[in-house]
C-alpha positions in Angstrom: -17.7 20.3 -4.0 -16.0 22.4 -1.4 -12.4 23.5 -1.8 -11.5 21.2 1.2 -13.1 18.1 -0.4 -11.6 18.9 -3.8 -8.1 19.2 -2.4 -8.5 16.0 -0.4 -9.7 14.3 -3.5 -6.6 15.4 -5.3 -4.4 13.9 -2.5 -6.3 10.6 -2.8 -5.8 10.6 -6.6 -2.1 11.2 -6.2 -1.9 8.4 -3.5 -3.7 5.9 -5.7 -1.5 6.5 -8.7 1.7 6.7 -6.8 0.8 3.6 -4.8 0.0 1.7 -8.0 3.3 2.5 -9.6 5.4 1.8 -6.5 3.7 -1.6 -6.0 4.0 -2.4 -9.7 7.8 -1.9 -9.5 8.0 -4.0 -6.4 5.8 -6.8 -7.9 8.0 -7.0 -11.0 11.2 -7.1 -8.9 10.0 -9.9 -6.6 7.9 -12.0 -8.8 10.2 -14.2 -10.9 13.0 -14.8 -8.5 10.9 -15.4 -5.3 7.6 -16.9 -6.4 6.4 -19.9 -8.2 2.9 -19.2 -9.6 0.0 -21.6 -9.7 -3.0 -20.9 -11.8 -2.2 -17.3 -12.9 1.2 -17.0 -14.6 3.2 -13.7 -14.1 2.1 -11.7 -17.1 1.9 -8.0 -17.6 -1.9 -8.2 -17.1 -1.5 -10.2 -13.9 1.1 -7.8 -12.5 -1.3 -4.9 -13.2 -4.1 -6.7 -11.4 -2.0 -7.5 -8.4 -0.8 -3.9 -8.2 -4.4 -2.7 -8.3 -5.1 -5.1 -5.4 -2.1 -3.5 -3.6 -3.8 -0.1 -4.1 -6.9 -1.5 -2.5 -4.8 -2.8 0.4 -3.3 0.7 0.7 -6.7 2.1 1.0 -7.8 -0.4 3.6 -4.8 0.5 5.7 -5.4 4.2 5.1 -9.0 3.9 6.2 -8.0 1.9 9.3 -5.8 4.8 10.4 -8.5 7.3 9.4 -11.0 5.5 11.7 -8.5 5.4 14.5 -7.6 9.0 14.0 -11.1 10.2 13.3 -9.7 12.1 10.3 -9.6 11.4 6.6 -6.9 13.9 6.1 -4.4 12.4 8.6 -2.0 11.6 5.7 -1.6 15.3 5.0 -0.7 16.1 8.6 2.2 15.3 10.9 1.8 11.7 12.0 1.7 10.7 15.6 3.0 7.4 17.1 -0.4 5.8 17.2 -0.9 6.5 13.4 2.4 4.9 12.7 1.6 1.9 14.8 -1.9 1.5 13.3 -0.5 1.7 9.8 2.3 -0.8 10.6 -0.1 -3.3 12.2 -2.5 -3.0 9.2 0.4 -3.7 6.8 1.5 -6.8 8.7 -2.0 -8.1 9.2 -3.0 -7.5 5.5 0.2 -9.1 4.2 0.0 -12.2 6.4 -3.7 -12.6 5.5 -3.1 -12.3 1.8 -0.1 -14.7 1.9 -1.9 -17.3 3.9 -4.9 -17.1 1.5 -2.7 -17.4 -1.6 -0.8 -20.3 -0.2 -4.0 -22.1 0.9 -5.6 -21.6 -2.5 -2.5 -22.6 -4.5 -2.1 -19.2 -6.1 1.7 -19.3 -5.5 4.5 -21.0 -3.7 8.0 -19.8 -2.8 11.3 -20.4 -4.4 14.1 -21.7 -2.2 15.7 -18.3 -1.9 12.6 -16.6 -0.6 13.1 -15.9 3.1 10.2 -17.2 5.2 9.1 -16.8 8.8 7.4 -19.4 10.9 8.4 -21.8 8.2 5.5 -20.7 6.1 5.1 -17.0 5.3 7.4 -15.0 3.0 9.0 -11.9 4.6 9.0 -10.1 1.3 5.3 -9.2 1.1 5.3 -8.1 4.7 8.3 -5.8 4.0 6.5 -4.6 0.8 3.4 -3.3 2.7 5.3 -2.1 5.8 7.6 -0.1 3.5 5.3 1.0 0.7 2.3 2.0 2.7 4.0 4.9 4.5 6.3 5.6 1.6 3.3 6.0 -0.7 1.4 8.2 1.7 4.5 10.4 2.6 5.5 10.9 -1.1 1.9 11.7 -2.0 1.8 14.3 0.8 5.0 15.8 -0.6 3.7 15.8 -4.2 0.3 17.2 -3.1 1.9 20.2 -1.3 4.5 20.6 -4.0 1.8 21.0 -6.7 -0.7 22.9 -4.5 1.7 25.2 -2.6 0.5 28.3 -4.4 -3.1 27.3 -4.6 -4.0 28.2 -1.0 -5.5 24.8 -0.5 -4.9 23.5 3.0 -6.6 20.8 4.9 -8.5 21.9 7.9 -11.0 19.8 9.8 
């Protein structure tokens, strides 16, 4: 494995772990007060599974921006406006899709204090992905360069 691929792999590992823990915290914070669960009750195992799903959504959004940018290492570089827009659109689209699917299949409903838009979709999961996708990537970039600053590893394409 080349030094370049190895260093990019390290960034992806940091992104996956950081994204998992940030989403896990968010899921625990929102679950009980804002959602009524159908088939799967909010247990530690279900929170871990949902957070793993959130990591997958993070990767789908990351790959969408990668395709648009024609670069897998865009997260380690300075972002341009089109990358921000693509990431934001991906976050909104994925959250709306997941919410509609969950509501249609009876996985959960909303409590009366959960803010909804269009009378149907909770704002909270949209905010979660819009906020945590870029936060996860930016913090991962920071940690990556913090831990690798003396290694000489830099991403060049």
